[in-house]
N, CA, C and O atoms as a printed pandas DataFrame, in Angstrom:
     atom_number atom_name residue_name chain_id  residue_number  x_coord  y_coord  z_coord
0              1         N          MET        A               1  128.611  113.962   76.075
1              2        CA          MET        A               1  128.780  114.831   74.948
2              3         C          MET        A               1  130.089  115.594   75.132
3              4         O          MET        A               1  130.389  116.079   76.223
4              5         N          ASN        A               2  130.836  115.691   74.089
5              6        CA          ASN        A               2  132.091  116.440   74.107
6              7         C          ASN        A               2  131.983  117.624   73.178
7              8         O          ASN        A               2  131.376  117.535   72.111
8              9         N          PHE        A               3  132.575  118.740   73.585
9             10        CA          PHE        A               3  132.670  119.905   72.710
10            11         C          PHE        A               3  133.821  120.774   73.169
11            12         O          PHE        A               3  134.299  120.652   74.297
12            13         N          ASN        A               4  134.262  121.654   72.282
13            14        CA          ASN        A               4  135.348  122.571   72.602
14            15         C          ASN        A               4  134.771  123.856   73.159
15            16         O          ASN        A               4  133.718  124.326   72.729
16            17         N          LEU        A               5  135.480  124.411   74.120
17            18        CA          LEU        A               5  135.052  125.646   74.758
18            19         C          LEU        A               5  136.237  126.596   74.759
19            20         O          LEU        A               5  137.317  126.253   75.238
20            21         N          TYR        A               6  136.035  127.775   74.229
21            22        CA          TYR        A               6  137.104  128.767   74.184
22            23         C          TYR        A               6  136.812  129.838   75.222
23            24         O          TYR        A               6  135.731  130.428   75.233
24            25         N          LEU        A               7  137.791  130.088   76.103
25            26        CA          LEU        A               7  137.658  131.076   77.165
26            27         C          LEU        A               7  138.703  132.164   76.987
27            28         O          LEU        A               7  139.809  131.917   76.504
28            29         N          GLU        A               8  138.330  133.371   77.387
29            30        CA          GLU        A               8  139.307  134.457   77.394
30            31         C          GLU        A               8  140.373  134.117   78.434
31            32         O          GLU        A               8  140.120  133.348   79.361
32            33         N          ASN        A               9  141.551  134.686   78.277
33            34        CA          ASN        A               9  142.682  134.361   79.145
34            35         C          ASN        A               9  142.357  134.555   80.623
35            36         O          ASN        A               9  142.646  133.683   81.442
36            37         N          GLU        A              10  141.759  135.693   80.966
37            38        CA          GLU        A              10  141.481  135.983   82.374
38            39         C          GLU        A              10  140.514  134.952   82.964
39            40         O          GLU        A              10  140.719  134.469   84.078
40            41         N          LEU        A              11  139.471  134.621   82.218
41            42        CA          LEU        A              11  138.507  133.635   82.700
42            43         C          LEU        A              11  139.156  132.260   82.813
43            44         O          LEU        A              11  138.871  131.512   83.748
44            45         N          SER        A              12  140.016  131.928   81.873
45            46        CA          SER        A              12  140.730  130.658   81.912
46            47         C          SER        A              12  141.631  130.564   83.143
47            48         O          SER        A              12  141.701  129.518   83.788
48            49         N          GLN        A              13  142.317  131.659   83.464
49            50        CA          GLN        A              13  143.185  131.677   84.643
50            51         C          GLN        A              13  142.370  131.561   85.928
51            52         O          GLN        A              13  142.787  130.889   86.871
52            53         N          GLN        A              14  141.214  132.212   85.967
53            54        CA          GLN        A              14  140.349  132.110   87.140
54            55         C          GLN        A              14  139.836  130.683   87.308
55            56         O          GLN        A              14  139.750  130.177   88.427
56            57         N          LEU        A              15  139.496  130.037   86.193
57            58        CA          LEU        A              15  139.034  128.653   86.244
58            59         C          LEU        A              15  140.148  127.731   86.732
59            60         O          LEU        A              15  139.900  126.834   87.538
60            61         N          GLN        A              16  141.361  127.942   86.256
61            62        CA          GLN        A              16  142.495  127.133   86.700
62            63         C          GLN        A              16  142.734  127.310   88.192
63            64         O          GLN        A              16  142.960  126.332   88.905
64            65         N          ALA        A              17  142.687  128.542   88.665
65            66        CA          ALA        A              17  142.912  128.807   90.091
66            67         C          ALA        A              17  141.833  128.146   90.937
67            68         O          ALA        A              17  142.129  127.565   91.981
68            69         N          LEU        A              18  140.588  128.232   90.494
69            70        CA          LEU        A              18  139.494  127.598   91.225
70            71         C          LEU        A              18  139.645  126.086   91.212
71            72         O          LEU        A              18  139.360  125.418   92.206
72            73         N          SER        A              19  140.090  125.551   90.093
73            74        CA          SER        A              19  140.315  124.114   89.986
74            75         C          SER        A              19  141.356  123.651   91.000
75            76         O          SER        A              19  141.180  122.621   91.651
76            77         N          HIS        A              20  142.428  124.404   91.129
77            78        CA          HIS        A              20  143.479  124.045   92.079
78            79         C          HIS        A              20  143.008  124.198   93.525
79            80         O          HIS        A              20  143.293  123.348   94.368
80            81         N          SER        A              21  142.294  125.274   93.805
81            82        CA          SER        A              21  141.889  125.534   95.198
82            83         C          SER        A              21  140.779  124.595   95.677
83            84         O          SER        A              21  140.659  124.339   96.875
84            85         N          THR        A              22  139.978  124.087   94.756
85            86        CA          THR        A              22  138.880  123.185   95.146
86            87         C          THR        A              22  139.227  121.720   94.910
87            88         O          THR        A              22  138.479  120.827   95.307
88            89         N          ASP        A              23  140.357  121.477   94.266
89            90        CA          ASP        A              23  140.779  120.121   93.914
90            91         C          ASP        A              23  139.731  119.424   93.040
91            92         O          ASP        A              23  139.510  118.219   93.154
92            93         N          LYS        A              24  139.101  120.199   92.178
93            94        CA          LYS        A              24  138.147  119.658   91.203
94            95         C          LYS        A              24  138.699  119.929   89.814
95            96         O          LYS        A              24  139.426  120.899   89.599
96            97         N          SER        A              25  138.345  119.061   88.874
97            98        CA          SER        A              25  138.796  119.280   87.505
98            99         C          SER        A              25  138.060  120.471   86.906
99           100         O          SER        A              25  136.972  120.840   87.350
100          101         N          GLN        A              26  138.671  121.056   85.899
101          102        CA          GLN        A              26  138.021  122.169   85.214
102          103         C          GLN        A              26  136.711  121.720   84.583
103          104         O          GLN        A              26  135.731  122.464   84.585
104          105         N          ASN        A              27  136.692  120.511   84.045
105          106        CA          ASN        A              27  135.456  119.975   83.456
106          107         C          ASN        A              27  134.356  119.870   84.507
107          108         O          ASN        A              27  133.202  120.197   84.231
108          109         N          ALA        A              28  134.707  119.416   85.708
109          110        CA          ALA        A              28  133.712  119.296   86.774
110          111         C          ALA        A              28  133.166  120.660   87.154
111          112         O          ALA        A              28  131.966  120.806   87.383
112          113         N          LEU        A              29  134.038  121.663   87.224
113          114        CA          LEU        A              29  133.595  123.015   87.565
114          115         C          LEU        A              29  132.688  123.595   86.480
115          116         O          LEU        A              29  131.697  124.259   86.786
116          117         N          ILE        A              30  133.022  123.349   85.231
117          118        CA          ILE        A              30  132.187  123.835   84.125
118          119         C          ILE        A              30  130.823  123.155   84.154
119          120         O          ILE        A              30  129.800  123.803   83.933
120          121         N          ARG        A              31  130.803  121.833   84.430
121          122        CA          ARG        A              31  129.508  121.134   84.545
122          123         C          ARG        A              31  128.671  121.719   85.673
123          124         O          ARG        A              31  127.469  121.930   85.512
124          125         N          GLU        A              32  129.310  121.985   86.832
125          126        CA          GLU        A              32  128.587  122.566   87.966
126          127         C          GLU        A              32  128.034  123.942   87.601
127          128         O          GLU        A              32  126.901  124.269   87.953
128          129         N          ALA        A              33  128.825  124.742   86.902
129          130        CA          ALA        A              33  128.388  126.091   86.525
130          131         C          ALA        A              33  127.196  126.038   85.573
131          132         O          ALA        A              33  126.250  126.814   85.711
132          133         N          ILE        A              34  127.243  125.122   84.611
133          134        CA          ILE        A              34  126.136  124.984   83.667
134          135         C          ILE        A              34  124.878  124.516   84.392
135          136         O          ILE        A              34  123.786  125.024   84.141
136          137         N          GLN        A              35  125.036  123.542   85.297
137          138        CA          GLN        A              35  123.884  123.050   86.050
138          139         C          GLN        A              35  123.286  124.148   86.926
139          140         O          GLN        A              35  122.066  124.268   87.031
140          141         N          LEU        A              36  124.141  124.942   87.549
141          142        CA          LEU        A              36  123.664  126.055   88.377
142          143         C          LEU        A              36  122.915  127.081   87.531
143          144         O          LEU        A              36  121.871  127.585   87.946
144          145         N          LEU        A              37  123.436  127.390   86.362
145          146        CA          LEU        A              37  122.773  128.336   85.467
146          147         C          LEU        A              37  121.403  127.823   85.057
147          148         O          LEU        A              37  120.427  128.573   85.085
148          149         N          ILE        A              38  121.317  126.569   84.681
149          150        CA          ILE        A              38  120.041  125.987   84.257
150          151         C          ILE        A              38  119.051  125.978   85.411
151          152         O          ILE        A              38  117.891  126.349   85.232
152          153         N          THR        A              39  119.489  125.563   86.588
153          154        CA          THR        A              39  118.614  125.519   87.761
154          155         C          THR        A              39  118.128  126.911   88.123
155          156         O          THR        A              39  116.951  127.098   88.429
156          157         N          THR        A              40  119.020  127.886   88.092
157          158        CA          THR        A              40  118.659  129.262   88.428
158          159         C          THR        A              40  117.653  129.818   87.430
159          160         O          THR        A              40  116.688  130.473   87.822
160          161         N          LYS        A              41  117.868  129.565   86.164
161          162        CA          LYS        A              41  116.959  130.063   85.131
162          163         C          LYS        A              41  115.585  129.421   85.269
163          164         O          LYS        A              41  114.570  130.094   85.088
164          165         N          GLU        A              42  115.537  128.135   85.586
165          166        CA          GLU        A              42  114.251  127.446   85.751
166          167         C          GLU        A              42  113.492  128.008   86.943
167          168         O          GLU        A              42  112.272  128.164   86.883
168          169         N          GLN        A              43  114.203  128.315   88.029
169          170        CA          GLN        A              43  113.554  128.811   89.237
170          171         C          GLN        A              43  113.126  130.256   89.094
171          172         O          GLN        A              43  112.229  130.697   89.813
172          173         N          SER        A              44  113.736  131.011   88.191
173          174        CA          SER        A              44  113.429  132.429   88.086
174          175         C          SER        A              44  112.224  132.702   87.200
175          176         O          SER        A              44  111.857  133.860   87.002
176          177         N          GLN        A              45  111.607  131.666   86.669
177          178        CA          GLN        A              45  110.425  131.848   85.850
178          179         C          GLN        A              45  109.235  132.202   86.724
179          180         O          GLN        A              45  109.063  131.630   87.800
180          181         N          TRP        A              46  108.419  133.132   86.277
181          182        CA          TRP        A              46  107.218  133.497   87.013
182          183         C          TRP        A              46  106.234  132.337   86.974
183          184         O          TRP        A              46  106.139  131.621   85.977
184          185         N          SER        A              47  105.504  132.159   88.066
185          186        CA          SER        A              47  104.507  131.098   88.105
186          187         C          SER        A              47  103.337  131.463   87.196
187          188         O          SER        A              47  103.157  132.631   86.850
188          189         N          SER        A              48  102.554  130.482   86.814
189          190        CA          SER        A              48  101.411  130.729   85.937
190          191         C          SER        A              48  100.393  131.647   86.613
191          192         O          SER        A              48   99.687  132.389   85.931
192          193         N          THR        A              49  100.309  131.606   87.940
193          194        CA          THR        A              49   99.394  132.494   88.663
194          195         C          THR        A              49   99.751  133.946   88.402
195          196         O          THR        A              49   98.873  134.773   88.153
196          197         N          ILE        A              50  101.030  134.253   88.458
197          198        CA          ILE        A              50  101.486  135.626   88.218
198          199         C          ILE        A              50  101.316  135.985   86.744
199          200         O          ILE        A              50  100.834  137.068   86.413
200          201         N          LEU        A              51  101.716  135.072   85.865
201          202        CA          LEU        A              51  101.645  135.363   84.436
202          203         C          LEU        A              51  100.216  135.579   83.961
203          204         O          LEU        A              51   99.987  136.353   83.030
204          205         N          ASN        A              52   99.256  134.914   84.579
205          206        CA          ASN        A              52   97.856  135.008   84.155
206          207         C          ASN        A              52   97.063  136.063   84.920
207          208         O          ASN        A              52   95.865  136.222   84.683
208          209         N          PHE        A              53   97.710  136.788   85.833
209          210        CA          PHE        A              53   97.006  137.784   86.645
210          211         C          PHE        A              53   96.481  138.907   85.759
211          212         O          PHE        A              53   97.230  139.471   84.961
212          213         N          GLN        A              54   95.210  139.230   85.893
213          214        CA          GLN        A              54   94.568  140.247   85.073
214          215         C          GLN        A              54   94.341  141.557   85.808
215          216         O          GLN        A              54   93.770  142.493   85.248
216          217         N          GLY        A              55   94.778  141.632   87.041
217          218        CA          GLY        A              55   94.591  142.849   87.817
218          219         C          GLY        A              55   93.353  142.749   88.695
219          220         O          GLY        A              55   92.632  141.752   88.673
220          221         N          VAL        A              56   93.126  143.798   89.463
221          222        CA          VAL        A              56   91.983  143.850   90.359
222          223         C          VAL        A              56   91.044  144.911   89.811
223          224         O          VAL        A              56   91.417  146.079   89.698
224          225         N          SER        A              57   89.836  144.510   89.474
225          226        CA          SER        A              57   88.913  145.442   88.823
226          227         C          SER        A              57   88.480  146.581   89.737
227          228         O          SER        A              57   88.253  147.690   89.253
228          229         N          ASP        A              58   88.358  146.350   91.033
229          230        CA          ASP        A              58   87.893  147.407   91.931
230          231         C          ASP        A              58   89.055  148.030   92.718
231          232         O          ASP        A              58   88.847  148.620   93.778
232          233         N          GLY        A              59   90.262  147.895   92.196
233          234        CA          GLY        A              59   91.435  148.456   92.872
234          235         C          GLY        A              59   91.535  149.960   92.663
235          236         O          GLY        A              59   90.859  150.528   91.806
236          237         N          ILE        A              60   92.383  150.591   93.454
237          238        CA          ILE        A              60   92.609  152.028   93.370
238          239         C          ILE        A              60   93.488  152.322   92.164
239          240         O          ILE        A              60   94.489  151.640   91.946
240          241         N          ILE        A              61   93.130  153.313   91.392
241          242        CA          ILE        A              61   93.949  153.754   90.269
242          243         C          ILE        A              61   94.845  154.867   90.794
243          244         O          ILE        A              61   94.422  156.017   90.911
244          245         N          PHE        A              62   96.069  154.517   91.103
245          246        CA          PHE        A              62   96.986  155.459   91.735
246          247         C          PHE        A              62   97.296  156.663   90.853
247          248         O          PHE        A              62   97.539  157.760   91.357
248          249         N          GLU        A              63   97.288  156.462   89.550
249          250        CA          GLU        A              63   97.589  157.563   88.646
250          251         C          GLU        A              63   96.579  158.706   88.793
251          252         O          GLU        A              63   96.902  159.855   88.492
252          253         N          ALA        A              64   95.365  158.403   89.253
253          254        CA          ALA        A              64   94.341  159.433   89.422
254          255         C          ALA        A              64   94.734  160.433   90.506
255          256         O          ALA        A              64   94.229  161.555   90.509
256          257         N          TYR        A              65   95.607  160.061   91.410
257          258        CA          TYR        A              65   96.026  160.933   92.499
258          259         C          TYR        A              65   97.295  161.728   92.162
259          260         O          TYR        A              65   97.772  162.508   92.986
260          261         N          ARG        A              66   97.827  161.537   90.985
261          262        CA          ARG        A              66   99.079  162.174   90.599
262          263         C          ARG        A              66   98.986  163.702   90.671
263          264         O          ARG        A              66   99.952  164.358   91.061
264          265         N          LYS        A              67   97.836  164.276   90.300
265          266        CA          LYS        A              67   97.672  165.729   90.307
266          267         C          LYS        A              67   97.748  166.304   91.717
267          268         O          LYS        A              67   98.078  167.478   91.885
268          269         N          GLU        A              68   97.451  165.503   92.723
269          270        CA          GLU        A              68   97.461  165.965   94.108
270          271         C          GLU        A              68   98.859  165.978   94.719
271          272         O          GLU        A              68   99.051  166.506   95.814
272          273         N          LEU        A              69   99.809  165.419   94.040
273          274        CA          LEU        A              69  101.164  165.352   94.575
274          275         C          LEU        A              69  101.858  166.703   94.501
275          276         O          LEU        A              69  101.649  167.471   93.563
276          277         N          SER        A              70  102.665  166.975   95.477
277          278        CA          SER        A              70  103.482  168.188   95.454
278          279         C          SER        A              70  104.685  167.944   94.559
279          280         O          SER        A              70  105.159  166.814   94.445
280          281         N          PRO        A              71  105.181  169.000   93.921
281          282        CA          PRO        A              71  106.374  168.797   93.091
282          283         C          PRO        A              71  107.565  168.427   93.970
283          284         O          PRO        A              71  107.578  168.755   95.156
284          285         N          PRO        A              72  108.552  167.757   93.413
285          286        CA          PRO        A              72  109.723  167.375   94.212
286          287         C          PRO        A              72  110.445  168.608   94.741
287          288         O          PRO        A              72  110.522  169.640   94.074
288          289         N          ARG        A              73  110.963  168.478   95.933
289          290        CA          ARG        A              73  111.679  169.570   96.580
290          291         C          ARG        A              73  113.107  169.622   96.059
291          292         O          ARG        A              73  113.739  168.587   95.849
292          293         N          GLU        A              74  113.602  170.816   95.855
293          294        CA          GLU        A              74  114.984  170.995   95.421
294          295         C          GLU        A              74  115.905  170.708   96.610
295          296         O          GLU        A              74  115.680  171.228   97.703
296          297         N          ASP        A              75  116.927  169.895   96.410
297          298        CA          ASP        A              75  117.896  169.632   97.473
298          299         C          ASP        A              75  118.771  170.858   97.669
299          300         O          ASP        A              75  119.206  171.493   96.708
300          301         N          GLU        A              76  119.018  171.175   98.918
301          302        CA          GLU        A              76  119.871  172.319   99.216
302          303         C          GLU        A              76  121.328  171.910   99.100
303          304         O          GLU        A              76  121.726  170.853   99.589
304          305         N          VAL        A              77  122.111  172.737   98.460
305          306        CA          VAL        A              77  123.554  172.499   98.336
306          307         C          VAL        A              77  124.247  173.336   99.396
307          308         O          VAL        A              77  124.052  174.549   99.476
308          309         N          ILE        A              78  125.043  172.685  100.191
309          310        CA          ILE        A              78  125.735  173.387  101.299
310          311         C          ILE        A              78  127.164  173.653  100.922
311          312         O          ILE        A              78  127.914  174.230  101.709
């Protein structure tokens, strides 16, 4: 598949520099970047176990202890 890609000047210059330093074509670097983005996004999805978690019915309700907390201490300025 072919398509046009427009880059800001700074990003274009960075891509050119990377292309020269790695001896890879700009197209190859763009393909690698897209593949990395797709792979990263796929891996960052929560598993169905986490998504379907309903909580623990007999767990401690931490908010119930909020009244017992001391107010935050004022930091001393020296």
